[in-house]
LUMRO-92461 format. One record per atom (N, C-alpha, C, CB): residue number from 1; residue in one letter; x, y, z. Coordinates in steps of 0.02 Angstrom, whole numbers. Glycine has a CB too. Example, Ala and Ser with C-alpha at 12.3 -4.5 7.8 and 13.67 -1.06 7.14 Angstrom:
BEGIN
@num=1&residu=a&xx=660&yy=-284&zz=390
@num=1&residu=a&xx=615&yy=-225&zz=390
@num=1&residu=a&xx=660&yy=-165&zz=390
@num=1&residu=a&xx=565&yy=-224&zz=452
@num=2&residu=s&xx=642&yy=-112&zz=354
@num=2&residu=s&xx=684&yy=-53&zz=357
@num=2&residu=s&xx=645&yy=2&zz=394
@num=2&residu=s&xx=704&yy=-30&zz=286
! end
This chain:
BEGIN
@num=1&residu=m&xx=-733&yy=-1482&zz=843
@num=1&residu=m&xx=-755&yy=-1414&zz=838
@num=1&residu=m&xx=-831&yy=-1408&zz=838
@num=1&residu=m&xx=-728&yy=-1383&zz=776
@num=2&residu=s&xx=-865&yy=-1464&zz=836
@num=2&residu=s&xx=-938&yy=-1463&zz=835
@num=2&residu=s&xx=-967&yy=-1440&zz=903
@num=2&residu=s&xx=-966&yy=-1531&zz=817
@num=3&residu=r&xx=-926&yy=-1439&zz=954
@num=3&residu=r&xx=-949&yy=-1417&zz=1020
@num=3&residu=r&xx=-966&yy=-1343&zz=1019
@num=3&residu=r&xx=-896&yy=-1432&zz=1073
@num=4&residu=f&xx=-930&yy=-1304&zz=977
@num=4&residu=f&xx=-941&yy=-1232&zz=974
@num=4&residu=f&xx=-975&yy=-1216&zz=908
@num=4&residu=f&xx=-874&yy=-1194&zz=980
@num=5&residu=p&xx=-1034&yy=-1185&zz=909
@num=5&residu=p&xx=-1070&yy=-1170&zz=847
@num=5&residu=p&xx=-1034&yy=-1118&zz=804
@num=5&residu=p&xx=-1139&yy=-1146&zz=863
@num=6&residu=t&xx=-1001&yy=-1070&zz=835
@num=6&residu=t&xx=-964&yy=-1019&zz=797
@num=6&residu=t&xx=-897&yy=-1007&zz=829
@num=6&residu=t&xx=-1005&yy=-953&zz=793
@num=7&residu=a&xx=-854&yy=-971&zz=793
@num=7&residu=a&xx=-788&yy=-954&zz=819
@num=7&residu=a&xx=-794&yy=-907&zz=879
@num=7&residu=a&xx=-745&yy=-921&zz=765
@num=8&residu=a&xx=-846&yy=-865&zz=879
@num=8&residu=a&xx=-856&yy=-819&zz=935
@num=8&residu=a&xx=-871&yy=-856&zz=1000
@num=8&residu=a&xx=-913&yy=-770&zz=919
@num=9&residu=h&xx=-906&yy=-913&zz=995
@num=9&residu=h&xx=-919&yy=-952&zz=1055
@num=9&residu=h&xx=-854&yy=-981&zz=1083
@num=9&residu=h&xx=-968&yy=-1009&zz=1039
@num=10&residu=l&xx=-809&yy=-1002&zz=1039
@num=10&residu=l&xx=-745&yy=-1029&zz=1061
@num=10&residu=l&xx=-702&yy=-975&zz=1093
@num=10&residu=l&xx=-707&yy=-1060&zz=1001
@num=11&residu=v&xx=-701&yy=-916&zz=1063
@num=11&residu=v&xx=-662&yy=-860&zz=1091
@num=11&residu=v&xx=-690&yy=-840&zz=1159
@num=11&residu=v&xx=-662&yy=-799&zz=1043
@num=12&residu=s&xx=-756&yy=-840&zz=1165
@num=12&residu=s&xx=-787&yy=-825&zz=1229
@num=12&residu=s&xx=-771&yy=-877&zz=1282
@num=12&residu=s&xx=-863&yy=-818&zz=1221
@num=13&residu=w&xx=-772&yy=-941&zz=1262
@num=13&residu=w&xx=-756&yy=-995&zz=1309
@num=13&residu=w&xx=-684&yy=-989&zz=1332
@num=13&residu=w&xx=-768&yy=-1063&zz=1276
@num=14&residu=a&xx=-639&yy=-968&zz=1287
@num=14&residu=a&xx=-568&yy=-961&zz=1305
@num=14&residu=a&xx=-555&yy=-897&zz=1345
@num=14&residu=a&xx=-525&yy=-961&zz=1242
@num=15&residu=a&xx=-607&yy=-857&zz=1356
@num=15&residu=a&xx=-602&yy=-795&zz=1395
@num=15&residu=a&xx=-554&yy=-745&zz=1363
@num=15&residu=a&xx=-581&yy=-810&zz=1466
@num=16&residu=l&xx=-558&yy=-739&zz=1298
@num=16&residu=l&xx=-515&yy=-691&zz=1263
@num=16&residu=l&xx=-554&yy=-630&zz=1239
@num=16&residu=l&xx=-482&yy=-725&zz=1204
@num=17&residu=c&xx=-618&yy=-625&zz=1256
@num=17&residu=c&xx=-657&yy=-567&zz=1236
@num=17&residu=c&xx=-673&yy=-526&zz=1299
@num=17&residu=c&xx=-724&yy=-589&zz=1200
@num=18&residu=p&xx=-677&yy=-460&zz=1292
@num=18&residu=p&xx=-690&yy=-418&zz=1350
@num=18&residu=p&xx=-761&yy=-428&zz=1376
@num=18&residu=p&xx=-678&yy=-346&zz=1334
@num=19&residu=r&xx=-769&yy=-413&zz=1439
@num=19&residu=r&xx=-835&yy=-418&zz=1470
@num=19&residu=r&xx=-881&yy=-364&zz=1443
@num=19&residu=r&xx=-830&yy=-413&zz=1547
@num=20&residu=n&xx=-944&yy=-375&zz=1449
@num=20&residu=n&xx=-994&yy=-324&zz=1432
@num=20&residu=n&xx=-1026&yy=-302&zz=1498
@num=20&residu=n&xx=-1047&yy=-351&zz=1381
@num=21&residu=d&xx=-989&yy=-265&zz=1538
@num=21&residu=d&xx=-1010&yy=-247&zz=1605
@num=21&residu=d&xx=-1035&yy=-174&zz=1603
@num=21&residu=d&xx=-953&yy=-255&zz=1656
@num=22&residu=k&xx=-1100&yy=-166&zz=1598
@num=22&residu=k&xx=-1130&yy=-100&zz=1595
@num=22&residu=k&xx=-1184&yy=-95&zz=1649
@num=22&residu=k&xx=-1159&yy=-84&zz=1525
@num=23&residu=s&xx=-1189&yy=-36&zz=1677
@num=23&residu=s&xx=-1242&yy=-23&zz=1724
@num=23&residu=s&xx=-1261&yy=51&zz=1718
@num=23&residu=s&xx=-1221&yy=-41&zz=1797
@num=24&residu=a&xx=-1325&yy=63&zz=1710
@num=24&residu=a&xx=-1351&yy=131&zz=1703
@num=24&residu=a&xx=-1318&yy=168&zz=1644
@num=24&residu=a&xx=-1340&yy=171&zz=1768
@num=25&residu=g&xx=-1304&yy=131&zz=1591
@num=25&residu=g&xx=-1275&yy=161&zz=1532
@num=25&residu=g&xx=-1201&yy=176&zz=1537
@num=25&residu=g&xx=-1310&yy=224&zz=1517
@num=26&residu=k&xx=-1169&yy=157&zz=1592
@num=26&residu=k&xx=-1098&yy=169&zz=1600
@num=26&residu=k&xx=-1060&yy=103&zz=1594
@num=26&residu=k&xx=-1083&yy=203&zz=1669
@num=27&residu=r&xx=-1005&yy=106&zz=1559
@num=27&residu=r&xx=-963&yy=47&zz=1551
@num=27&residu=r&xx=-916&yy=42&zz=1610
@num=27&residu=r&xx=-924&yy=48&zz=1485
@num=28&residu=r&xx=-920&yy=-13&zz=1648
@num=28&residu=r&xx=-882&yy=-17&zz=1710
@num=28&residu=r&xx=-813&yy=-46&zz=1700
@num=28&residu=r&xx=-919&yy=-58&zz=1760
@num=29&residu=t&xx=-807&yy=-101&zz=1665
@num=29&residu=t&xx=-741&yy=-131&zz=1657
@num=29&residu=t&xx=-739&yy=-168&zz=1590
@num=29&residu=t&xx=-725&yy=-179&zz=1715
@num=30&residu=t&xx=-678&yy=-173&zz=1563
@num=30&residu=t&xx=-668&yy=-211&zz=1502
@num=30&residu=t&xx=-618&yy=-267&zz=1513
@num=30&residu=t&xx=-645&yy=-166&zz=1445
@num=31&residu=r&xx=-605&yy=-282&zz=1577
@num=31&residu=r&xx=-558&yy=-335&zz=1592
@num=31&residu=r&xx=-585&yy=-401&zz=1566
@num=31&residu=r&xx=-545&yy=-340&zz=1668
@num=32&residu=v&xx=-539&yy=-444&zz=1544
@num=32&residu=v&xx=-560&yy=-510&zz=1522
@num=32&residu=v&xx=-567&yy=-554&zz=1584
@num=32&residu=v&xx=-509&yy=-540&zz=1471
@num=33&residu=r&xx=-611&yy=-602&zz=1579
@num=33&residu=r&xx=-623&yy=-645&zz=1637
@num=33&residu=r&xx=-572&yy=-702&zz=1638
@num=33&residu=r&xx=-694&yy=-673&zz=1636
@num=34&residu=k&xx=-570&yy=-737&zz=1694
@num=34&residu=k&xx=-524&yy=-793&zz=1700
@num=34&residu=k&xx=-551&yy=-851&zz=1660
@num=34&residu=k&xx=-515&yy=-813&zz=1775
@num=35&residu=g&xx=-507&yy=-884&zz=1625
@num=35&residu=g&xx=-527&yy=-940&zz=1584
@num=35&residu=g&xx=-478&yy=-997&zz=1592
@num=35&residu=g&xx=-533&yy=-920&zz=1510
@num=36&residu=p&xx=-476&yy=-1042&zz=1544
@num=36&residu=p&xx=-428&yy=-1097&zz=1547
@num=36&residu=p&xx=-357&yy=-1070&zz=1540
@num=36&residu=p&xx=-443&yy=-1150&zz=1491
@num=37&residu=n&xx=-320&yy=-1071&zz=1595
@num=37&residu=n&xx=-253&yy=-1040&zz=1596
@num=37&residu=n&xx=-206&yy=-1070&zz=1545
@num=37&residu=n&xx=-223&yy=-1047&zz=1665
@num=38&residu=w&xx=-209&yy=-1135&zz=1536
@num=38&residu=w&xx=-163&yy=-1167&zz=1489
@num=38&residu=w&xx=-174&yy=-1142&zz=1418
@num=38&residu=w&xx=-171&yy=-1243&zz=1491
@num=39&residu=l&xx=-237&yy=-1131&zz=1399
@num=39&residu=l&xx=-252&yy=-1108&zz=1331
@num=39&residu=l&xx=-236&yy=-1034&zz=1323
@num=39&residu=l&xx=-325&yy=-1122&zz=1314
@num=40&residu=k&xx=-258&yy=-995&zz=1371
@num=40&residu=k&xx=-248&yy=-923&zz=1367
@num=40&residu=k&xx=-173&yy=-905&zz=1368
@num=40&residu=k&xx=-284&yy=-887&zz=1423
@num=41&residu=t&xx=-135&yy=-938&zz=1410
@num=41&residu=t&xx=-63&yy=-925&zz=1415
@num=41&residu=t&xx=-29&yy=-944&zz=1350
@num=41&residu=t&xx=-33&yy=-964&zz=1473
@num=42&residu=t&xx=-47&yy=-1001&zz=1322
@num=42&residu=t&xx=-17&yy=-1023&zz=1260
@num=42&residu=t&xx=-33&yy=-976&zz=1202
@num=42&residu=t&xx=-40&yy=-1094&zz=1243
@num=43&residu=l&xx=-96&yy=-955&zz=1198
@num=43&residu=l&xx=-116&yy=-910&zz=1144
@num=43&residu=l&xx=-83&yy=-842&zz=1150
@num=43&residu=l&xx=-191&yy=-903&zz=1143
@num=44&residu=v&xx=-78&yy=-815&zz=1211
@num=44&residu=v&xx=-47&yy=-749&zz=1220
@num=44&residu=v&xx=27&yy=-753&zz=1204
@num=44&residu=v&xx=-58&yy=-724&zz=1292
@num=45&residu=t&xx=60&yy=-807&zz=1224
@num=45&residu=t&xx=131&yy=-815&zz=1207
@num=45&residu=t&xx=141&yy=-819&zz=1132
@num=45&residu=t&xx=160&yy=-877&zz=1241
@num=46&residu=a&xx=98&yy=-857&zz=1099
@num=46&residu=a&xx=101&yy=-862&zz=1025
@num=46&residu=a&xx=85&yy=-795&zz=992
@num=46&residu=a&xx=53&yy=-916&zz=1000
@num=47&residu=a&xx=40&yy=-757&zz=1022
@num=47&residu=a&xx=21&yy=-692&zz=994
@num=47&residu=a&xx=80&yy=-643&zz=999
@num=47&residu=a&xx=-40&yy=-663&zz=1030
@num=48&residu=w&xx=118&yy=-645&zz=1054
@num=48&residu=w&xx=177&yy=-602&zz=1059
@num=48&residu=w&xx=227&yy=-620&zz=1005
@num=48&residu=w&xx=210&yy=-609&zz=1128
@num=49&residu=a&xx=235&yy=-684&zz=992
@num=49&residu=a&xx=282&yy=-705&zz=939
@num=49&residu=a&xx=256&yy=-682&zz=870
@num=49&residu=a&xx=292&yy=-781&zz=940
@num=50&residu=a&xx=191&yy=-688&zz=859
@num=50&residu=a&xx=162&yy=-668&zz=795
@num=50&residu=a&xx=166&yy=-592&zz=785
@num=50&residu=a&xx=89&yy=-691&zz=790
@num=51&residu=a&xx=161&yy=-554&zz=839
@num=51&residu=a&xx=164&yy=-481&zz=834
@num=51&residu=a&xx=234&yy=-458&zz=816
@num=51&residu=a&xx=143&yy=-449&zz=900
@num=52&residu=r&xx=284&yy=-500&zz=827
@num=52&residu=r&xx=352&yy=-482&zz=810
@num=52&residu=r&xx=373&yy=-505&zz=740
@num=52&residu=r&xx=400&yy=-510&zz=861
@num=53&residu=m&xx=330&yy=-544&zz=707
@num=53&residu=m&xx=346&yy=-566&zz=640
@num=53&residu=m&xx=342&yy=-508&zz=591
@num=53&residu=m&xx=298&yy=-623&zz=618
@num=54&residu=k&xx=383&yy=-510&zz=540
@num=54&residu=k&xx=384&yy=-456&zz=491
@num=54&residu=k&xx=334&yy=-471&zz=435
@num=54&residu=k&xx=454&yy=-447&zz=462
@num=55&residu=d&xx=300&yy=-420&zz=412
@num=55&residu=d&xx=257&yy=-423&zz=353
@num=55&residu=d&xx=203&yy=-478&zz=358
@num=55&residu=d&xx=298&yy=-435&zz=292
@num=56&residu=c&xx=166&yy=-477&zz=412
@num=56&residu=c&xx=110&yy=-524&zz=417
@num=56&residu=c&xx=49&yy=-488&zz=444
@num=56&residu=c&xx=128&yy=-584&zz=463
@num=57&residu=y&xx=-9&yy=-517&zz=433
@num=57&residu=y&xx=-72&yy=-488&zz=453
@num=57&residu=y&xx=-76&yy=-477&zz=528
@num=57&residu=y&xx=-130&yy=-532&zz=430
@num=58&residu=l&xx=-52&yy=-526&zz=567
@num=58&residu=l&xx=-58&yy=-521&zz=640
@num=58&residu=l&xx=-17&yy=-464&zz=668
@num=58&residu=l&xx=-37&yy=-586&zz=672
@num=59&residu=q&xx=42&yy=-451&zz=638
@num=59&residu=q&xx=82&yy=-394&zz=660
@num=59&residu=q&xx=46&yy=-328&zz=643
@num=59&residu=q&xx=152&yy=-395&zz=627
@num=60&residu=a&xx=17&yy=-324&zz=584
@num=60&residu=a&xx=-19&yy=-264&zz=564
@num=60&residu=a&xx=-79&yy=-252&zz=610
@num=60&residu=a&xx=-43&yy=-269&zz=491
@num=61&residu=q&xx=-114&yy=-305&zz=628
@num=61&residu=q&xx=-170&yy=-299&zz=674
@num=61&residu=q&xx=-147&yy=-276&zz=743
@num=61&residu=q&xx=-208&yy=-365&zz=680
@num=62&residu=f&xx=-92&yy=-305&zz=767
@num=62&residu=f&xx=-65&yy=-286&zz=832
@num=62&residu=f&xx=-47&yy=-212&zz=833
@num=62&residu=f&xx=-4&yy=-329&zz=849
@num=63&residu=l&xx=-10&yy=-189&zz=783
@num=63&residu=l&xx=12&yy=-119&zz=782
@num=63&residu=l&xx=-47&yy=-71&zz=776
@num=63&residu=l&xx=61&yy=-107&zz=724
@num=64&residu=r&xx=-97&yy=-90&zz=738
@num=64&residu=r&xx=-156&yy=-48&zz=728
@num=64&residu=r&xx=-195&yy=-40&zz=793
@num=64&residu=r&xx=-201&yy=-78&zz=673
@num=65&residu=i&xx=-205&yy=-95&zz=829
@num=65&residu=i&xx=-244&yy=-91&zz=892
@num=65&residu=i&xx=-202&yy=-61&zz=948
@num=65&residu=i&xx=-268&yy=-161&zz=912
@num=66&residu=k&xx=-137&yy=-75&zz=948
@num=66&residu=k&xx=-93&yy=-49&zz=1000
@num=66&residu=k&xx=-93&yy=27&zz=1001
@num=66&residu=k&xx=-22&yy=-75&zz=991
@num=67&residu=a&xx=-97&yy=58&zz=942
@num=67&residu=a&xx=-97&yy=131&zz=938
@num=67&residu=a&xx=-158&yy=161&zz=972
@num=67&residu=a&xx=-94&yy=153&zz=865
@num=68&residu=r&xx=-214&yy=124&zz=972
@num=68&residu=r&xx=-276&yy=151&zz=1001
@num=68&residu=r&xx=-288&yy=127&zz=1072
@num=68&residu=r&xx=-334&yy=131&zz=958
@num=69&residu=r&xx=-275&yy=63&zz=1086
@num=69&residu=r&xx=-296&yy=34&zz=1149
@num=69&residu=r&xx=-240&yy=12&zz=1196
@num=69&residu=r&xx=-339&yy=-25&zz=1136
@num=70&residu=g&xx=-178&yy=8&zz=1170
@num=70&residu=g&xx=-123&yy=-15&zz=1211
@num=70&residu=g&xx=-102&yy=-86&zz=1193
@num=70&residu=g&xx=-141&yy=-12&zz=1284
@num=71&residu=a&xx=-42&yy=-104&zz=1215
@num=71&residu=a&xx=-12&yy=-167&zz=1194
@num=71&residu=a&xx=-49&yy=-228&zz=1222
@num=71&residu=a&xx=60&yy=-169&zz=1216
@num=72&residu=k&xx=-72&yy=-224&zz=1285
@num=72&residu=k&xx=-103&yy=-283&zz=1315
@num=72&residu=k&xx=-171&yy=-299&zz=1284
@num=72&residu=k&xx=-111&yy=-273&zz=1390
@num=73&residu=k&xx=-210&yy=-248&zz=1270
@num=73&residu=k&xx=-274&yy=-259&zz=1236
@num=73&residu=k&xx=-262&yy=-285&zz=1165
@num=73&residu=k&xx=-317&yy=-194&zz=1235
@num=74&residu=a&xx=-210&yy=-257&zz=1133
@num=74&residu=a&xx=-195&yy=-278&zz=1064
@num=74&residu=a&xx=-173&yy=-350&zz=1062
@num=74&residu=a&xx=-140&yy=-233&zz=1034
@num=75&residu=i&xx=-134&yy=-371&zz=1111
@num=75&residu=i&xx=-109&yy=-440&zz=1110
@num=75&residu=i&xx=-167&yy=-489&zz=1122
@num=75&residu=i&xx=-54&yy=-451&zz=1163
@num=76&residu=l&xx=-216&yy=-470&zz=1162
@num=76&residu=l&xx=-275&yy=-513&zz=1172
@num=76&residu=l&xx=-316&yy=-517&zz=1108
@num=76&residu=l&xx=-318&yy=-487&zz=1230
@num=77&residu=a&xx=-319&yy=-462&zz=1071
@num=77&residu=a&xx=-356&yy=-463&zz=1007
@num=77&residu=a&xx=-321&yy=-508&zz=957
@num=77&residu=a&xx=-362&yy=-392&zz=979
@num=78&residu=v&xx=-254&yy=-507&zz=956
@num=78&residu=v&xx=-216&yy=-550&zz=911
@num=78&residu=v&xx=-226&yy=-623&zz=931
@num=78&residu=v&xx=-141&yy=-532&zz=911
@num=79&residu=a&xx=-224&yy=-637&zz=996
@num=79&residu=a&xx=-235&yy=-705&zz=1020
@num=79&residu=a&xx=-305&yy=-729&zz=1001
@num=79&residu=a&xx=-226&yy=-709&zz=1097
@num=80&residu=a&xx=-355&yy=-686&zz=1006
@num=80&residu=a&xx=-423&yy=-705&zz=986
@num=80&residu=a&xx=-426&yy=-718&zz=911
@num=80&residu=a&xx=-474&yy=-649&zz=1006
@num=81&residu=s&xx=-390&yy=-678&zz=872
@num=81&residu=s&xx=-389&yy=-690&zz=799
@num=81&residu=s&xx=-355&yy=-756&zz=783
@num=81&residu=s&xx=-351&yy=-632&zz=764
@num=82&residu=m&xx=-302&yy=-772&zz=820
@num=82&residu=m&xx=-268&yy=-836&zz=808
@num=82&residu=m&xx=-314&yy=-895&zz=825
@num=82&residu=m&xx=-203&yy=-840&zz=849
@num=83&residu=l&xx=-352&yy=-889&zz=879
@num=83&residu=l&xx=-399&yy=-942&zz=897
@num=83&residu=l&xx=-455&yy=-948&zz=846
@num=83&residu=l&xx=-428&yy=-930&zz=967
@num=84&residu=t&xx=-478&yy=-892&zz=819
@num=84&residu=t&xx=-529&yy=-893&zz=767
@num=84&residu=t&xx=-503&yy=-927&zz=704
@num=84&residu=t&xx=-551&yy=-822&zz=750
@num=85&residu=v&xx=-441&yy=-912&zz=685
@num=85&residu=v&xx=-410&yy=-944&zz=627
@num=85&residu=v&xx=-404&yy=-1019&zz=638
@num=85&residu=v&xx=-341&yy=-913&zz=613
@num=86&residu=a&xx=-382&yy=-1039&zz=698
@num=86&residu=a&xx=-376&yy=-1110&zz=714
@num=86&residu=a&xx=-443&yy=-1145&zz=710
@num=86&residu=a&xx=-344&yy=-1119&zz=783
@num=87&residu=f&xx=-496&yy=-1112&zz=733
@num=87&residu=f&xx=-563&yy=-1140&zz=730
@num=87&residu=f&xx=-582&yy=-1156&zz=658
@num=87&residu=f&xx=-615&yy=-1092&zz=761
@num=88&residu=y&xx=-573&yy=-1108&zz=613
@num=88&residu=y&xx=-592&yy=-1119&zz=543
@num=88&residu=y&xx=-547&yy=-1168&zz=508
@num=88&residu=y&xx=-593&yy=-1054&zz=506
@num=89&residu=i&xx=-483&yy=-1169&zz=525
@num=89&residu=i&xx=-437&yy=-1218&zz=495
@num=89&residu=i&xx=-458&yy=-1289&zz=514
@num=89&residu=i&xx=-364&yy=-1204&zz=517
@num=90&residu=l&xx=-474&yy=-1299&zz=578
@num=90&residu=l&xx=-493&yy=-1366&zz=601
@num=90&residu=l&xx=-563&yy=-1386&zz=576
@num=90&residu=l&xx=-491&yy=-1369&zz=677
@num=91&residu=r&xx=-609&yy=-1338&zz=574
@num=91&residu=r&xx=-677&yy=-1354&zz=554
@num=91&residu=r&xx=-682&yy=-1366&zz=479
@num=91&residu=r&xx=-724&yy=-1299&zz=575
@num=92&residu=e&xx=-651&yy=-1323&zz=439
@num=92&residu=e&xx=-657&yy=-1327&zz=366
@num=92&residu=e&xx=-603&yy=-1371&zz=335
@num=92&residu=e&xx=-654&yy=-1258&zz=337
@num=93&residu=g&xx=-548&yy=-1380&zz=371
@num=93&residu=g&xx=-493&yy=-1420&zz=343
@num=93&residu=g&xx=-455&yy=-1385&zz=288
@num=93&residu=g&xx=-520&yy=-1485&zz=317
@num=94&residu=v&xx=-450&yy=-1319&zz=293
@num=94&residu=v&xx=-414&yy=-1280&zz=242
@num=94&residu=v&xx=-347&yy=-1257&zz=271
@num=94&residu=v&xx=-456&yy=-1219&zz=219
@num=95&residu=p&xx=-297&yy=-1246&zz=228
@num=95&residu=p&xx=-233&yy=-1221&zz=253
@num=95&residu=p&xx=-237&yy=-1147&zz=271
@num=95&residu=p&xx=-178&yy=-1232&zz=201
@num=96&residu=y&xx=-190&yy=-1124&zz=312
@num=96&residu=y&xx=-188&yy=-1054&zz=333
@num=96&residu=y&xx=-164&yy=-1012&zz=275
@num=96&residu=y&xx=-142&yy=-1045&zz=395
@num=97&residu=r&xx=-198&yy=-956&zz=264
@num=97&residu=r&xx=-178&yy=-908&zz=213
@num=97&residu=r&xx=-175&yy=-840&zz=245
@num=97&residu=r&xx=-227&yy=-908&zz=152
@num=98&residu=d&xx=-114&yy=-812&zz=249
@num=98&residu=d&xx=-104&yy=-747&zz=280
@num=98&residu=d&xx=-133&yy=-692&zz=236
@num=98&residu=d&xx=-29&yy=-735&zz=293
@num=99&residu=l&xx=-169&yy=-645&zz=266
@num=99&residu=l&xx=-200&yy=-591&zz=228
@num=99&residu=l&xx=-149&yy=-537&zz=208
@num=99&residu=l&xx=-256&yy=-560&zz=268
@num=100&residu=g&xx=-93&yy=-536&zz=242
@num=100&residu=g&xx=-41&yy=-489&zz=224
@num=100&residu=g&xx=-43&yy=-425&zz=264
@num=100&residu=g&xx=-45&yy=-473&zz=151
@num=101&residu=v&xx=12&yy=-390&zz=262
@num=101&residu=v&xx=20&yy=-329&zz=301
@num=101&residu=v&xx=-22&yy=-272&zz=273
@num=101&residu=v&xx=93&yy=-308&zz=304
@num=102&residu=l&xx=-40&yy=-275&zz=209
@num=102&residu=l&xx=-78&yy=-221&zz=177
@num=102&residu=l&xx=-153&yy=-232&zz=182
@num=102&residu=l&xx=-58&yy=-216&zz=105
@num=103&residu=h&xx=-175&yy=-281&zz=219
@num=103&residu=h&xx=-247&yy=-296&zz=223
@num=103&residu=h&xx=-288&yy=-236&zz=247
@num=103&residu=h&xx=-258&yy=-355&zz=270
@num=104&residu=f&xx=-263&yy=-201&zz=298
@num=104&residu=f&xx=-301&yy=-145&zz=326
@num=104&residu=f&xx=-297&yy=-83&zz=283
@num=104&residu=f&xx=-276&yy=-130&zz=395
@num=105&residu=q&xx=-250&yy=-81&zz=236
@num=105&residu=q&xx=-243&yy=-23&zz=192
@num=105&residu=q&xx=-283&yy=-32&zz=127
@num=105&residu=q&xx=-170&yy=-11&zz=176
@num=106&residu=r&xx=-313&yy=-89&zz=117
@num=106&residu=r&xx=-350&yy=-102&zz=56
@num=106&residu=r&xx=-421&yy=-75&zz=58
@num=106&residu=r&xx=-352&yy=-176&zz=42
@num=107&residu=g&xx=-438&yy=-39&zz=110
@num=107&residu=g&xx=-506&yy=-14&zz=117
@num=107&residu=g&xx=-520&yy=42&zz=68
@num=107&residu=g&xx=-517&yy=11&zz=188
@num=108&residu=d&xx=-574&yy=76&zz=79
@num=108&residu=d&xx=-595&yy=130&zz=36
@num=108&residu=d&xx=-546&yy=188&zz=41
@num=108&residu=d&xx=-667&yy=152&zz=53
@num=109&residu=r&xx=-513&yy=205&zz=-13
@num=109&residu=r&xx=-463&yy=259&zz=-13
@num=109&residu=r&xx=-495&yy=326&zz=0
@num=109&residu=r&xx=-426&yy=260&zz=-80
@num=110&residu=t&xx=-555&yy=338&zz=-25
@num=110&residu=t&xx=-586&yy=403&zz=-16
@num=110&residu=t&xx=-603&yy=416&zz=57
@num=110&residu=t&xx=-650&yy=409&zz=-58
@num=111&residu=k&xx=-624&yy=364&zz=93
@num=111&residu=k&xx=-637&yy=371&zz=165
@num=111&residu=k&xx=-573&yy=388&zz=202
@num=111&residu=k&xx=-668&yy=309&zz=193
@num=112&residu=a&xx=-518&yy=355&zz=184
@num=112&residu=a&xx=-454&yy=368&zz=218
@num=112&residu=a&xx=-430&yy=439&zz=203
@num=112&residu=a&xx=-402&yy=317&zz=196
@num=113&residu=i&xx=-439&yy=461&zz=141
@num=113&residu=i&xx=-417&yy=528&zz=123
@num=113&residu=i&xx=-458&yy=580&zz=161
@num=113&residu=i&xx=-425&yy=540&zz=46
@num=114&residu=r&xx=-524&yy=571&zz=164
@num=114&residu=r&xx=-566&yy=617&zz=201
@num=114&residu=r&xx=-548&yy=619&zz=275
@num=114&residu=r&xx=-639&yy=599&zz=193
@num=115&residu=r&xx=-535&yy=561&zz=304
@num=115&residu=r&xx=-517&yy=557&zz=375
@num=115&residu=r&xx=-451&yy=593&zz=388
@num=115&residu=r&xx=-512&yy=485&zz=398
@num=116&residu=l&xx=-402&yy=582&zz=344
@num=116&residu=l&xx=-336&yy=613&zz=354
@num=116&residu=l&xx=-338&yy=688&zz=342
@num=116&residu=l&xx=-285&yy=581&zz=308
@num=117&residu=v&xx=-377&yy=711&zz=293
@num=117&residu=v&xx=-384&yy=783&zz=281
@num=117&residu=v&xx=-418&yy=816&zz=341
@num=117&residu=v&xx=-424&yy=797&zz=216
@num=118&residu=r&xx=-470&yy=784&zz=367
@num=118&residu=r&xx=-505&yy=811&zz=426
@num=118&residu=r&xx=-457&yy=814&zz=486
@num=118&residu=r&xx=-566&yy=768&zz=443
@num=119&residu=r&xx=-415&yy=763&zz=493
@num=119&residu=r&xx=-367&yy=762&zz=549
@num=119&residu=r&xx=-316&yy=818&zz=541
@num=119&residu=r&xx=-330&yy=694&zz=552
@num=120&residu=l&xx=-291&yy=829&zz=480
@num=120&residu=l&xx=-244&yy=884&zz=468
@num=120&residu=l&xx=-276&yy=952&zz=481
@num=120&residu=l&xx=-217&yy=881&zz=397
@num=121&residu=n&xx=-339&yy=960&zz=460
@num=121&residu=n&xx=-375&yy=1022&zz=473
@num=121&residu=n&xx=-384&yy=1034&zz=548
@num=121&residu=n&xx=-442&yy=1021&zz=437
@num=122&residu=d&xx=-397&yy=981&zz=585
@num=122&residu=d&xx=-404&yy=987&zz=657
@num=122&residu=d&xx=-339&yy=1008&zz=690
@num=122&residu=d&xx=-428&yy=921&zz=687
@num=123&residu=l&xx=-282&yy=988&zz=660
@num=123&residu=l&xx=-217&yy=1006&zz=687
@num=123&residu=l&xx=-195&yy=1076&zz=666
@num=123&residu=l&xx=-166&yy=956&zz=665
@num=124&residu=g&xx=-235&yy=1109&zz=624
@num=124&residu=g&xx=-219&yy=1178&zz=605
@num=124&residu=g&xx=-188&yy=1185&zz=536
@num=124&residu=g&xx=-173&yy=1207&zz=654
@num=125&residu=c&xx=-181&yy=1132&zz=498
@num=125&residu=c&xx=-154&yy=1136&zz=431
@num=125&residu=c&xx=-213&yy=1138&zz=382
@num=125&residu=c&xx=-107&yy=1076&zz=415
@num=126&residu=q&xx=-216&yy=1188&zz=340
@num=126&residu=q&xx=-269&yy=1193&zz=291
@num=126&residu=q&xx=-249&yy=1153&zz=229
@num=126&residu=q&xx=-285&yy=1267&zz=273
@num=127&residu=v&xx=-286&yy=1101&zz=213
@num=127&residu=v&xx=-270&yy=1056&zz=158
@num=127&residu=v&xx=-329&yy=1053&zz=111
@num=127&residu=v&xx=-251&yy=985&zz=184
@num=128&residu=q&xx=-316&yy=1058&zz=46
@num=128&residu=q&xx=-367&yy=1050&zz=-4
@num=128&residu=q&xx=-349&yy=990&zz=-47
@num=128&residu=q&xx=-375&yy=1115&zz=-47
@num=129&residu=v&xx=-396&yy=947&zz=-60
@num=129&residu=v&xx=-385&yy=888&zz=-102
@num=129&residu=v&xx=-407&yy=905&zz=-173
@num=129&residu=v&xx=-423&yy=826&zz=-74
@num=130&residu=a&xx=-363&yy=892&zz=-220
@num=130&residu=a&xx=-379&yy=908&zz=-290
@num=130&residu=a&xx=-423&yy=855&zz=-321
@num=130&residu=a&xx=-316&yy=915&zz=-331
! end
C-alpha cells in the first residue's frame, strides 16, 4: 500500500472517481474513465452484493446516493468506499468495523428538522415546529 500515499490516489488509479471535465465554467461529463478492468469489475460486482445486504453501512450509502444520482453512480460510490476501506485495512492492519445503517441519521437533528420543515413548506404544507 506504500505505492499510494492516500486512499484517494488508489481510488483514482482504479478509475472509480468521476472526471473533472470542465470548460468555460460548464461541467461536460461525469463519466468514469477506463481503468483496470479486472479490479473495477470485481469491485462493482462486490458493491452490488453489498448493496443488497440488510442493515449495513454500504446498503445505506447505496440507497442514499441512488435517490439523488441513480443506481449506477451509487454503485460506483459504494465500490469506491469498499476500495477505501480495503486500503485502510491493509495499511493499518485493523479489522473491518461496519458503521451501521444509522450512520447517516446520526447527524445534526436540528439541521434535518429544518430541512424537512422547509421541504414540507415548499410542498404547500404549513408546519410549525414546537
